[in-house]
PDB file as gemmi writes it, atoms N, CA and C in Angstrom:
CRYST1    1.000    1.000    1.000  90.00  90.00  90.00 P 1                      
ATOM      1  N   MET A   1       0.838  -1.170   0.000  1.00  0.00           N  
ATOM      2  CA  MET A   1       0.000   0.000   0.000  1.00  0.00           C  
ATOM      3  C   MET A   1       0.889   1.242   0.000  1.00  0.00           C  
ATOM      4  N   ASP A   2       0.592   2.210  -0.849  1.00  0.00           N  
ATOM      5  CA  ASP A   2       1.441   3.388  -0.885  1.00  0.00           C  
ATOM      6  C   ASP A   2       1.041   4.380   0.207  1.00  0.00           C  
ATOM      7  N   GLN A   3       1.857   5.400   0.407  1.00  0.00           N  
ATOM      8  CA  GLN A   3       1.631   6.372   1.466  1.00  0.00           C  
ATOM      9  C   GLN A   3       0.305   7.104   1.297  1.00  0.00           C  
ATOM     10  N   ARG A   4      -0.131   7.342   0.060  1.00  0.00           N  
ATOM     11  CA  ARG A   4      -1.358   8.097  -0.160  1.00  0.00           C  
ATOM     12  C   ARG A   4      -2.577   7.367   0.367  1.00  0.00           C  
ATOM     13  N   SER A   5      -2.590   6.058   0.270  1.00  0.00           N  
ATOM     14  CA  SER A   5      -3.773   5.326   0.703  1.00  0.00           C  
ATOM     15  C   SER A   5      -3.594   4.677   2.066  1.00  0.00           C  
ATOM     16  N   ASN A   6      -2.468   4.926   2.720  1.00  0.00           N  
ATOM     17  CA  ASN A   6      -2.202   4.326   4.010  1.00  0.00           C  
ATOM     18  C   ASN A   6      -2.271   5.387   5.104  1.00  0.00           C  
ATOM     19  N   PRO A   7      -3.425   5.512   5.770  1.00  0.00           N  
ATOM     20  CA  PRO A   7      -3.529   6.522   6.793  1.00  0.00           C  
ATOM     21  C   PRO A   7      -2.612   6.289   7.985  1.00  0.00           C  
ATOM     22  N   GLN A   8      -2.044   5.096   8.110  1.00  0.00           N  
ATOM     23  CA  GLN A   8      -1.120   4.834   9.205  1.00  0.00           C  
ATOM     24  C   GLN A   8       0.266   5.398   8.927  1.00  0.00           C  
ATOM     25  N   GLY A   9       0.660   5.453   7.656  1.00  0.00           N  
ATOM     26  CA  GLY A   9       2.024   5.839   7.320  1.00  0.00           C  
ATOM     27  C   GLY A   9       2.164   7.335   7.138  1.00  0.00           C  
ATOM     28  N   PRO A  10       3.060   7.987   7.915  1.00  0.00           N  
ATOM     29  CA  PRO A  10       3.258   9.407   7.723  1.00  0.00           C  
ATOM     30  C   PRO A  10       3.866   9.689   6.356  1.00  0.00           C  
ATOM     31  N   MET A  11       3.498  10.795   5.821  1.00  0.00           N  
ATOM     32  CA  MET A  11       3.957  11.168   4.502  1.00  0.00           C  
ATOM     33  C   MET A  11       5.088  12.163   4.635  1.00  0.00           C  
ATOM     34  N   ASN A  12       6.201  11.897   4.036  1.00  0.00           N  
ATOM     35  CA  ASN A  12       7.300  12.837   3.999  1.00  0.00           C  
ATOM     36  C   ASN A  12       7.339  13.414   2.597  1.00  0.00           C  
ATOM     37  N   LYS A  13       6.564  14.449   2.403  1.00  0.00           N  
ATOM     38  CA  LYS A  13       6.409  15.017   1.069  1.00  0.00           C  
ATOM     39  C   LYS A  13       7.047  16.386   0.995  1.00  0.00           C  
ATOM     40  N   ARG A  14       7.741  16.637  -0.089  1.00  0.00           N  
ATOM     41  CA  ARG A  14       8.211  17.983  -0.369  1.00  0.00           C  
ATOM     42  C   ARG A  14       7.014  18.788  -0.847  1.00  0.00           C  
ATOM     43  N   PRO A  15       7.039  20.114  -0.660  1.00  0.00           N  
ATOM     44  CA  PRO A  15       5.891  20.929  -1.056  1.00  0.00           C  
ATOM     45  C   PRO A  15       5.434  20.721  -2.494  1.00  0.00           C  
ATOM     46  N   ASN A  16       6.356  20.575  -3.456  1.00  0.00           N  
ATOM     47  CA  ASN A  16       5.944  20.391  -4.851  1.00  0.00           C  
ATOM     48  C   ASN A  16       5.209  19.076  -5.036  1.00  0.00           C  
ATOM     49  N   THR A  17       5.666  18.019  -4.381  1.00  0.00           N  
ATOM     50  CA  THR A  17       4.996  16.725  -4.452  1.00  0.00           C  
ATOM     51  C   THR A  17       3.620  16.819  -3.800  1.00  0.00           C  
ATOM     52  N   PHE A  18       3.549  17.511  -2.690  1.00  0.00           N  
ATOM     53  CA  PHE A  18       2.281  17.700  -1.997  1.00  0.00           C  
ATOM     54  C   PHE A  18       1.302  18.450  -2.897  1.00  0.00           C  
ATOM     55  N   ASN A  19       1.766  19.515  -3.533  1.00  0.00           N  
ATOM     56  CA  ASN A  19       0.904  20.293  -4.426  1.00  0.00           C  
ATOM     57  C   ASN A  19       0.405  19.458  -5.596  1.00  0.00           C  
ATOM     58  N   THR A  20       1.236  18.577  -6.112  1.00  0.00           N  
ATOM     59  CA  THR A  20       0.823  17.684  -7.194  1.00  0.00           C  
ATOM     60  C   THR A  20      -0.267  16.737  -6.699  1.00  0.00           C  
ATOM     61  N   LEU A  21      -0.086  16.191  -5.497  1.00  0.00           N  
ATOM     62  CA  LEU A  21      -1.053  15.266  -4.920  1.00  0.00           C  
ATOM     63  C   LEU A  21      -2.416  15.926  -4.748  1.00  0.00           C  
ATOM     64  N   ILE A  22      -2.443  17.118  -4.178  1.00  0.00           N  
ATOM     65  CA  ILE A  22      -3.726  17.765  -3.896  1.00  0.00           C  
ATOM     66  C   ILE A  22      -4.335  18.441  -5.119  1.00  0.00           C  
ATOM     67  N   GLY A  23      -3.562  18.551  -6.205  1.00  0.00           N  
ATOM     68  CA  GLY A  23      -4.023  19.283  -7.380  1.00  0.00           C  
ATOM     69  C   GLY A  23      -4.904  18.515  -8.334  1.00  0.00           C  
ATOM     70  N   GLY A  24      -5.099  17.243  -8.110  1.00  0.00           N  
ATOM     71  CA  GLY A  24      -5.880  16.429  -9.033  1.00  0.00           C  
ATOM     72  C   GLY A  24      -7.376  16.563  -8.832  1.00  0.00           C  
ATOM     73  N   ASP A  25      -8.133  15.835  -9.659  1.00  0.00           N  
ATOM     74  CA  ASP A  25      -9.588  15.853  -9.584  1.00  0.00           C  
ATOM     75  C   ASP A  25     -10.126  15.066  -8.384  1.00  0.00           C  
ATOM     76  N   THR A  26      -9.338  14.112  -7.892  1.00  0.00           N  
ATOM     77  CA  THR A  26      -9.766  13.286  -6.760  1.00  0.00           C  
ATOM     78  C   THR A  26      -9.634  14.089  -5.473  1.00  0.00           C  
ATOM     79  N   PRO A  27     -10.687  14.109  -4.648  1.00  0.00           N  
ATOM     80  CA  PRO A  27     -10.581  14.811  -3.362  1.00  0.00           C  
ATOM     81  C   PRO A  27      -9.487  14.183  -2.493  1.00  0.00           C  
ATOM     82  N   VAL A  28      -8.776  15.023  -1.754  1.00  0.00           N  
ATOM     83  CA  VAL A  28      -7.708  14.572  -0.872  1.00  0.00           C  
ATOM     84  C   VAL A  28      -7.983  15.112   0.526  1.00  0.00           C  
ATOM     85  N   LEU A  29      -8.159  14.198   1.480  1.00  0.00           N  
ATOM     86  CA  LEU A  29      -8.306  14.589   2.872  1.00  0.00           C  
ATOM     87  C   LEU A  29      -6.940  14.448   3.534  1.00  0.00           C  
ATOM     88  N   VAL A  30      -6.408  15.565   4.014  1.00  0.00           N  
ATOM     89  CA  VAL A  30      -5.092  15.576   4.642  1.00  0.00           C  
ATOM     90  C   VAL A  30      -5.273  15.706   6.150  1.00  0.00           C  
ATOM     91  N   ASP A  31      -4.653  14.775   6.868  1.00  0.00           N  
ATOM     92  CA  ASP A  31      -4.628  14.818   8.327  1.00  0.00           C  
ATOM     93  C   ASP A  31      -3.254  15.306   8.735  1.00  0.00           C  
ATOM     94  N   PHE A  32      -3.171  16.563   9.179  1.00  0.00           N  
ATOM     95  CA  PHE A  32      -1.923  17.095   9.716  1.00  0.00           C  
ATOM     96  C   PHE A  32      -1.851  16.633  11.159  1.00  0.00           C  
ATOM     97  N   PHE A  33      -0.800  15.873  11.489  1.00  0.00           N  
ATOM     98  CA  PHE A  33      -0.697  15.235  12.793  1.00  0.00           C  
ATOM     99  C   PHE A  33       0.720  15.323  13.328  1.00  0.00           C  
ATOM    100  N   ALA A  34       0.894  14.861  14.571  1.00  0.00           N  
ATOM    101  CA  ALA A  34       2.218  14.726  15.179  1.00  0.00           C  
ATOM    102  C   ALA A  34       2.250  13.399  15.941  1.00  0.00           C  
ATOM    103  N   GLU A  35       3.406  12.768  15.939  1.00  0.00           N  
ATOM    104  CA  GLU A  35       3.573  11.471  16.607  1.00  0.00           C  
ATOM    105  C   GLU A  35       3.241  11.540  18.090  1.00  0.00           C  
ATOM    106  N   TRP A  36       3.528  12.656  18.738  1.00  0.00           N  
ATOM    107  CA  TRP A  36       3.347  12.811  20.178  1.00  0.00           C  
ATOM    108  C   TRP A  36       1.908  13.171  20.571  1.00  0.00           C  
ATOM    109  N   CYS A  37       1.040  13.364  19.605  1.00  0.00           N  
ATOM    110  CA  CYS A  37      -0.321  13.864  19.825  1.00  0.00           C  
ATOM    111  C   CYS A  37      -1.305  12.718  20.086  1.00  0.00           C  
ATOM    112  N   GLY A  38      -1.876  12.677  21.297  1.00  0.00           N  
ATOM    113  CA  GLY A  38      -2.847  11.638  21.647  1.00  0.00           C  
ATOM    114  C   GLY A  38      -4.085  11.639  20.760  1.00  0.00           C  
ATOM    115  N   PRO A  39      -4.750  12.791  20.576  1.00  0.00           N  
ATOM    116  CA  PRO A  39      -5.918  12.813  19.698  1.00  0.00           C  
ATOM    117  C   PRO A  39      -5.589  12.394  18.255  1.00  0.00           C  
ATOM    118  N   CYS A  40      -4.375  12.695  17.814  1.00  0.00           N  
ATOM    119  CA  CYS A  40      -3.966  12.277  16.464  1.00  0.00           C  
ATOM    120  C   CYS A  40      -3.938  10.754  16.363  1.00  0.00           C  
ATOM    121  N   LYS A  41      -3.464  10.101  17.410  1.00  0.00           N  
ATOM    122  CA  LYS A  41      -3.428   8.639  17.433  1.00  0.00           C  
ATOM    123  C   LYS A  41      -4.840   8.068  17.399  1.00  0.00           C  
ATOM    124  N   ALA A  42      -5.781   8.750  18.047  1.00  0.00           N  
ATOM    125  CA  ALA A  42      -7.173   8.302  18.041  1.00  0.00           C  
ATOM    126  C   ALA A  42      -7.788   8.394  16.649  1.00  0.00           C  
ATOM    127  N   MET A  43      -7.258   9.281  15.803  1.00  0.00           N  
ATOM    128  CA  MET A  43      -7.785   9.453  14.444  1.00  0.00           C  
ATOM    129  C   MET A  43      -7.379   8.320  13.505  1.00  0.00           C  
ATOM    130  N   ALA A  44      -6.297   7.600  13.807  1.00  0.00           N  
ATOM    131  CA  ALA A  44      -5.780   6.568  12.898  1.00  0.00           C  
ATOM    132  C   ALA A  44      -6.840   5.539  12.503  1.00  0.00           C  
ATOM    133  N   PRO A  45      -7.542   4.889  13.439  1.00  0.00           N  
ATOM    134  CA  PRO A  45      -8.548   3.904  13.012  1.00  0.00           C  
ATOM    135  C   PRO A  45      -9.744   4.552  12.315  1.00  0.00           C  
ATOM    136  N   ILE A  46     -10.059   5.776  12.668  1.00  0.00           N  
ATOM    137  CA  ILE A  46     -11.160   6.496  12.022  1.00  0.00           C  
ATOM    138  C   ILE A  46     -10.818   6.753  10.561  1.00  0.00           C  
ATOM    139  N   LEU A  47      -9.591   7.180  10.310  1.00  0.00           N  
ATOM    140  CA  LEU A  47      -9.162   7.435   8.931  1.00  0.00           C  
ATOM    141  C   LEU A  47      -9.073   6.140   8.117  1.00  0.00           C  
ATOM    142  N   GLN A  48      -8.669   5.049   8.766  1.00  0.00           N  
ATOM    143  CA  GLN A  48      -8.647   3.758   8.068  1.00  0.00           C  
ATOM    144  C   GLN A  48     -10.055   3.356   7.657  1.00  0.00           C  
ATOM    145  N   ASP A  49     -11.010   3.536   8.552  1.00  0.00           N  
ATOM    146  CA  ASP A  49     -12.400   3.212   8.260  1.00  0.00           C  
ATOM    147  C   ASP A  49     -12.927   4.102   7.139  1.00  0.00           C  
ATOM    148  N   LEU A  50     -12.618   5.387   7.194  1.00  0.00           N  
ATOM    149  CA  LEU A  50     -13.032   6.310   6.137  1.00  0.00           C  
ATOM    150  C   LEU A  50     -12.465   5.875   4.790  1.00  0.00           C  
ATOM    151  N   LYS A  51     -11.202   5.512   4.764  1.00  0.00           N  
ATOM    152  CA  LYS A  51     -10.560   5.082   3.513  1.00  0.00           C  
ATOM    153  C   LYS A  51     -11.244   3.845   2.957  1.00  0.00           C  
ATOM    154  N   ARG A  52     -11.614   2.913   3.834  1.00  0.00           N  
ATOM    155  CA  ARG A  52     -12.337   1.721   3.377  1.00  0.00           C  
ATOM    156  C   ARG A  52     -13.669   2.114   2.733  1.00  0.00           C  
ATOM    157  N   GLN A  53     -14.334   3.091   3.299  1.00  0.00           N  
ATOM    158  CA  GLN A  53     -15.636   3.507   2.782  1.00  0.00           C  
ATOM    159  C   GLN A  53     -15.541   4.276   1.465  1.00  0.00           C  
ATOM    160  N   VAL A  54     -14.535   5.124   1.326  1.00  0.00           N  
ATOM    161  CA  VAL A  54     -14.448   5.946   0.101  1.00  0.00           C  
ATOM    162  C   VAL A  54     -13.685   5.241  -1.016  1.00  0.00           C  
ATOM    163  N   GLY A  55     -12.870   4.261  -0.672  1.00  0.00           N  
ATOM    164  CA  GLY A  55     -12.114   3.525  -1.689  1.00  0.00           C  
ATOM    165  C   GLY A  55     -11.250   4.449  -2.532  1.00  0.00           C  
ATOM    166  N   ASP A  56     -11.322   4.272  -3.848  1.00  0.00           N  
ATOM    167  CA  ASP A  56     -10.501   5.070  -4.770  1.00  0.00           C  
ATOM    168  C   ASP A  56     -11.146   6.404  -5.122  1.00  0.00           C  
ATOM    169  N   ARG A  57     -12.292   6.691  -4.562  1.00  0.00           N  
ATOM    170  CA  ARG A  57     -12.978   7.950  -4.885  1.00  0.00           C  
ATOM    171  C   ARG A  57     -12.344   9.144  -4.179  1.00  0.00           C  
ATOM    172  N   ALA A  58     -11.469   8.882  -3.202  1.00  0.00           N  
ATOM    173  CA  ALA A  58     -10.765   9.945  -2.485  1.00  0.00           C  
ATOM    174  C   ALA A  58      -9.437   9.401  -1.975  1.00  0.00           C  
ATOM    175  N   VAL A  59      -8.537  10.303  -1.678  1.00  0.00           N  
ATOM    176  CA  VAL A  59      -7.243   9.954  -1.107  1.00  0.00           C  
ATOM    177  C   VAL A  59      -7.237  10.469   0.326  1.00  0.00           C  
ATOM    178  N   VAL A  60      -6.774   9.622   1.236  1.00  0.00           N  
ATOM    179  CA  VAL A  60      -6.612  10.007   2.632  1.00  0.00           C  
ATOM    180  C   VAL A  60      -5.127   9.926   2.939  1.00  0.00           C  
ATOM    181  N   VAL A  61      -4.572  11.020   3.421  1.00  0.00           N  
ATOM    182  CA  VAL A  61      -3.132  11.063   3.656  1.00  0.00           C  
ATOM    183  C   VAL A  61      -2.843  11.777   4.969  1.00  0.00           C  
ATOM    184  N   LYS A  62      -1.794  11.314   5.645  1.00  0.00           N  
ATOM    185  CA  LYS A  62      -1.355  11.928   6.885  1.00  0.00           C  
ATOM    186  C   LYS A  62      -0.052  12.669   6.612  1.00  0.00           C  
ATOM    187  N   VAL A  63       0.057  13.881   7.156  1.00  0.00           N  
ATOM    188  CA  VAL A  63       1.279  14.668   7.031  1.00  0.00           C  
ATOM    189  C   VAL A  63       1.766  15.009   8.435  1.00  0.00           C  
ATOM    190  N   ASP A  64       2.942  14.514   8.768  1.00  0.00           N  
ATOM    191  CA  ASP A  64       3.563  14.770  10.068  1.00  0.00           C  
ATOM    192  C   ASP A  64       4.080  16.205  10.074  1.00  0.00           C  
ATOM    193  N   VAL A  65       3.514  17.043  10.942  1.00  0.00           N  
ATOM    194  CA  VAL A  65       3.885  18.464  10.954  1.00  0.00           C  
ATOM    195  C   VAL A  65       5.322  18.685  11.416  1.00  0.00           C  
ATOM    196  N   ASP A  66       5.856  17.770  12.222  1.00  0.00           N  
ATOM    197  CA  ASP A  66       7.236  17.904  12.684  1.00  0.00           C  
ATOM    198  C   ASP A  66       8.231  17.569  11.578  1.00  0.00           C  
ATOM    199  N   ARG A  67       7.873  16.661  10.695  1.00  0.00           N  
ATOM    200  CA  ARG A  67       8.745  16.275   9.580  1.00  0.00           C  
ATOM    201  C   ARG A  67       8.506  17.119   8.334  1.00  0.00           C  
ATOM    202  N   ASN A  68       7.378  17.795   8.279  1.00  0.00           N  
ATOM    203  CA  ASN A  68       6.997  18.597   7.111  1.00  0.00           C  
ATOM    204  C   ASN A  68       6.541  19.993   7.538  1.00  0.00           C  
ATOM    205  N   PRO A  69       7.417  20.735   8.228  1.00  0.00           N  
ATOM    206  CA  PRO A  69       6.997  22.041   8.745  1.00  0.00           C  
ATOM    207  C   PRO A  69       6.651  23.054   7.654  1.00  0.00           C  
ATOM    208  N   THR A  70       7.270  22.952   6.497  1.00  0.00           N  
ATOM    209  CA  THR A  70       6.987  23.890   5.414  1.00  0.00           C  
ATOM    210  C   THR A  70       5.549  23.750   4.931  1.00  0.00           C  
ATOM    211  N   VAL A  71       5.120  22.512   4.750  1.00  0.00           N  
ATOM    212  CA  VAL A  71       3.741  22.262   4.307  1.00  0.00           C  
ATOM    213  C   VAL A  71       2.772  22.704   5.401  1.00  0.00           C  
ATOM    214  N   ALA A  72       3.071  22.382   6.647  1.00  0.00           N  
ATOM    215  CA  ALA A  72       2.197  22.778   7.755  1.00  0.00           C  
ATOM    216  C   ALA A  72       2.073  24.297   7.842  1.00  0.00           C  
ATOM    217  N   ARG A  73       3.184  25.004   7.683  1.00  0.00           N  
ATOM    218  CA  ARG A  73       3.138  26.474   7.709  1.00  0.00           C  
ATOM    219  C   ARG A  73       2.350  27.030   6.534  1.00  0.00           C  
ATOM    220  N   ALA A  74       2.529  26.429   5.372  1.00  0.00           N  
ATOM    221  CA  ALA A  74       1.843  26.911   4.170  1.00  0.00           C  
ATOM    222  C   ALA A  74       0.328  26.879   4.336  1.00  0.00           C  
ATOM    223  N   TYR A  75      -0.179  25.915   5.106  1.00  0.00           N  
ATOM    224  CA  TYR A  75      -1.613  25.789   5.317  1.00  0.00           C  
ATOM    225  C   TYR A  75      -2.022  26.251   6.713  1.00  0.00           C  
ATOM    226  N   ARG A  76      -1.137  27.003   7.356  1.00  0.00           N  
ATOM    227  CA  ARG A  76      -1.401  27.639   8.654  1.00  0.00           C  
ATOM    228  C   ARG A  76      -1.926  26.663   9.701  1.00  0.00           C  
ATOM    229  N   VAL A  77      -1.295  25.499   9.758  1.00  0.00           N  
ATOM    230  CA  VAL A  77      -1.658  24.509  10.767  1.00  0.00           C  
ATOM    231  C   VAL A  77      -1.053  24.954  12.089  1.00  0.00           C  
ATOM    232  N   GLN A  78      -1.908  25.250  13.062  1.00  0.00           N  
ATOM    233  CA  GLN A  78      -1.435  25.728  14.360  1.00  0.00           C  
ATOM    234  C   GLN A  78      -1.658  24.719  15.464  1.00  0.00           C  
ATOM    235  N   GLY A  79      -2.508  23.738  15.224  1.00  0.00           N  
ATOM    236  CA  GLY A  79      -2.761  22.688  16.196  1.00  0.00           C  
ATOM    237  C   GLY A  79      -3.001  21.385  15.476  1.00  0.00           C  
ATOM    238  N   VAL A  80      -2.840  20.296  16.198  1.00  0.00           N  
ATOM    239  CA  VAL A  80      -3.064  18.974  15.607  1.00  0.00           C  
ATOM    240  C   VAL A  80      -4.038  18.189  16.482  1.00  0.00           C  
ATOM    241  N   PRO A  81      -4.851  17.341  15.898  1.00  0.00           N  
ATOM    242  CA  PRO A  81      -4.961  17.122  14.456  1.00  0.00           C  
ATOM    243  C   PRO A  81      -5.756  18.236  13.764  1.00  0.00           C  
ATOM    244  N   THR A  82      -5.290  18.585  12.584  1.00  0.00           N  
ATOM    245  CA  THR A  82      -6.023  19.482  11.694  1.00  0.00           C  
ATOM    246  C   THR A  82      -6.282  18.718  10.411  1.00  0.00           C  
ATOM    247  N   LEU A  83      -7.516  18.716   9.969  1.00  0.00           N  
ATOM    248  CA  LEU A  83      -7.913  18.023   8.749  1.00  0.00           C  
ATOM    249  C   LEU A  83      -8.281  19.062   7.702  1.00  0.00           C  
ATOM    250  N   VAL A  84      -7.766  18.875   6.481  1.00  0.00           N  
ATOM    251  CA  VAL A  84      -8.091  19.774   5.378  1.00  0.00           C  
ATOM    252  C   VAL A  84      -8.479  18.919   4.179  1.00  0.00           C  
ATOM    253  N   LEU A  85      -9.620  19.236   3.583  1.00  0.00           N  
ATOM    254  CA  LEU A  85     -10.086  18.553   2.386  1.00  0.00           C  
ATOM    255  C   LEU A  85      -9.766  19.435   1.183  1.00  0.00           C  
ATOM    256  N   PHE A  86      -9.019  18.868   0.239  1.00  0.00           N  
ATOM    257  CA  PHE A  86      -8.636  19.583  -0.971  1.00  0.00           C  
ATOM    258  C   PHE A  86      -9.356  19.002  -2.177  1.00  0.00           C  
ATOM    259  N   LYS A  87      -9.722  19.864  -3.098  1.00  0.00           N  
ATOM    260  CA  LYS A  87     -10.263  19.446  -4.386  1.00  0.00           C  
ATOM    261  C   LYS A  87      -9.665  20.378  -5.434  1.00  0.00           C  
ATOM    262  N   LYS A  88      -8.980  19.791  -6.407  1.00  0.00           N  
ATOM    263  CA  LYS A  88      -8.310  20.545  -7.474  1.00  0.00           C  
ATOM    264  C   LYS A  88      -7.360  21.596  -6.900  1.00  0.00           C  
ATOM    265  N   GLY A  89      -6.672  21.222  -5.836  1.00  0.00           N  
ATOM    266  CA  GLY A  89      -5.655  22.083  -5.246  1.00  0.00           C  
ATOM    267  C   GLY A  89      -6.169  23.121  -4.273  1.00  0.00           C  
ATOM    268  N   ASN A  90      -7.473  23.219  -4.138  1.00  0.00           N  
ATOM    269  CA  ASN A  90      -8.054  24.225  -3.254  1.00  0.00           C  
ATOM    270  C   ASN A  90      -8.621  23.588  -1.995  1.00  0.00           C  
ATOM    271  N   PRO A  91      -8.367  24.205  -0.836  1.00  0.00           N  
ATOM    272  CA  PRO A  91      -9.001  23.702   0.381  1.00  0.00           C  
ATOM    273  C   PRO A  91     -10.496  24.026   0.335  1.00  0.00           C  
ATOM    274  N   VAL A  92     -11.327  22.997   0.481  1.00  0.00           N  
ATOM    275  CA  VAL A  92     -12.778  23.196   0.440  1.00  0.00           C  
ATOM    276  C   VAL A  92     -13.416  23.009   1.812  1.00  0.00           C  
ATOM    277  N   TRP A  93     -12.638  22.494   2.771  1.00  0.00           N  
ATOM    278  CA  TRP A  93     -13.109  22.323   4.140  1.00  0.00           C  
ATOM    279  C   TRP A  93     -11.904  22.181   5.042  1.00  0.00           C  
ATOM    280  N   ARG A  94     -12.057  22.632   6.284  1.00  0.00           N  
ATOM    281  CA  ARG A  94     -10.983  22.533   7.269  1.00  0.00           C  
ATOM    282  C   ARG A  94     -11.614  22.345   8.642  1.00  0.00           C  
ATOM    283  N   GLY A  95     -11.020  21.452   9.442  1.00  0.00           N  
ATOM    284  CA  GLY A  95     -11.507  21.231  10.796  1.00  0.00           C  
ATOM    285  C   GLY A  95     -10.380  20.774  11.702  1.00  0.00           C  
ATOM    286  N   SER A  96     -10.611  20.877  12.989  1.00  0.00           N  
ATOM    287  CA  SER A  96      -9.602  20.463  13.969  1.00  0.00           C  
ATOM    288  C   SER A  96     -10.233  19.532  14.986  1.00  0.00           C  
ATOM    289  N   GLY A  97      -9.405  18.673  15.558  1.00  0.00           N  
ATOM    290  CA  GLY A  97      -9.864  17.757  16.592  1.00  0.00           C  
ATOM    291  C   GLY A  97     -10.304  16.421  16.038  1.00  0.00           C  
ATOM    292  N   VAL A  98     -10.657  15.539  16.958  1.00  0.00           N  
ATOM    293  CA  VAL A  98     -11.086  14.192  16.601  1.00  0.00           C  
ATOM    294  C   VAL A  98     -12.508  14.253  16.062  1.00  0.00           C  
ATOM    295  N   MET A  99     -12.734  13.579  14.933  1.00  0.00           N  
ATOM    296  CA  MET A  99     -14.057  13.508  14.311  1.00  0.00           C  
ATOM    297  C   MET A  99     -14.372  12.050  14.020  1.00  0.00           C  
ATOM    298  N   SER A 100     -15.649  11.733  13.983  1.00  0.00           N  
ATOM    299  CA  SER A 100     -16.064  10.361  13.696  1.00  0.00           C  
ATOM    300  C   SER A 100     -16.035  10.105  12.186  1.00  0.00           C  
ATOM    301  N   THR A 101     -16.069   8.831  11.839  1.00  0.00           N  
ATOM    302  CA  THR A 101     -16.132   8.456  10.423  1.00  0.00           C  
ATOM    303  C   THR A 101     -17.384   9.035   9.786  1.00  0.00           C  
ATOM    304  N   ALA A 102     -18.507   8.984  10.485  1.00  0.00           N  
ATOM    305  CA  ALA A 102     -19.764   9.513   9.941  1.00  0.00           C  
ATOM    306  C   ALA A 102     -19.665  11.011   9.679  1.00  0.00           C  
ATOM    307  N   GLN A 103     -19.047  11.747  10.592  1.00  0.00           N  
ATOM    308  CA  GLN A 103     -18.872  13.184  10.386  1.00  0.00           C  
ATOM    309  C   GLN A 103     -18.014  13.446   9.154  1.00  0.00           C  
ATOM    310  N   LEU A 104     -16.922  12.711   9.025  1.00  0.00           N  
ATOM    311  CA  LEU A 104     -16.025  12.900   7.883  1.00  0.00           C  
ATOM    312  C   LEU A 104     -16.704  12.512   6.577  1.00  0.00           C  
ATOM    313  N   MET A 105     -17.500  11.447   6.589  1.00  0.00           N  
ATOM    314  CA  MET A 105     -18.222  11.047   5.380  1.00  0.00           C  
ATOM    315  C   MET A 105     -19.217  12.125   4.953  1.00  0.00           C  
ATOM    316  N   SER A 106     -19.860  12.766   5.915  1.00  0.00           N  
ATOM    317  CA  SER A 106     -20.830  13.808   5.558  1.00  0.00           C  
ATOM    318  C   SER A 106     -20.132  15.018   4.957  1.00  0.00           C  
ATOM    319  N   ILE A 107     -18.876  15.224   5.314  1.00  0.00           N  
ATOM    320  CA  ILE A 107     -18.108  16.354   4.770  1.00  0.00           C  
ATOM    321  C   ILE A 107     -17.528  15.999   3.405  1.00  0.00           C  
ATOM    322  N   ILE A 108     -16.940  14.820   3.297  1.00  0.00           N  
ATOM    323  CA  ILE A 108     -16.243  14.444   2.065  1.00  0.00           C  
ATOM    324  C   ILE A 108     -17.218  13.944   0.993  1.00  0.00           C  
ATOM    325  N   GLY A 109     -18.352  13.359   1.409  1.00  0.00           N  
ATOM    326  CA  GLY A 109     -19.311  12.769   0.492  1.00  0.00           C  
ATOM    327  C   GLY A 109     -19.710  13.641  -0.695  1.00  0.00           C  
ATOM    328  N   PRO A 110     -20.102  14.901  -0.459  1.00  0.00           N  
ATOM    329  CA  PRO A 110     -20.519  15.750  -1.573  1.00  0.00           C  
ATOM    330  C   PRO A 110     -19.406  16.048  -2.592  1.00  0.00           C  
ATOM    331  N   HIS A 111     -18.162  15.814  -2.204  1.00  0.00           N  
ATOM    332  CA  HIS A 111     -17.033  16.107  -3.091  1.00  0.00           C  
ATOM    333  C   HIS A 111     -16.536  14.888  -3.865  1.00  0.00           C  
ATOM    334  N   LEU A 112     -17.121  13.718  -3.591  1.00  0.00           N  
ATOM    335  CA  LEU A 112     -16.685  12.495  -4.263  1.00  0.00           C  
ATOM    336  C   LEU A 112     -17.189  12.477  -5.696  1.00  0.00           C  
ATOM    337  N   ASN A 113     -16.364  11.910  -6.570  1.00  0.00           N  
ATOM    338  CA  ASN A 113     -16.727  11.816  -7.993  1.00  0.00           C  
ATOM    339  C   ASN A 113     -17.663  10.636  -8.219  1.00  0.00           C  
TER     340      ASN A 113                                                      
END                                                                             
């Protein structure tokens, strides 16, 4: 499983690679997290469940803010977990804190192809 579809694996992406990932037609839900963050750890099984439900219709990716500070700064991530939904390179939704799979599905659902 590659990093894009593996919500467990942190993504070490350079900004240009990140921009390419979020720039496509497929919605991308980005979980900005940190290894030391308890609520971020609670999101891992929720994101796995979400990925199972959306399949290839969306990409779910985790970005470690400590390993990718440039990307985190670019999107003004000030706390973790912060979730941002991108479509065609544009953020279409942003939220912070632990959310349920049902909440995330209601947010991402309208953006699925």
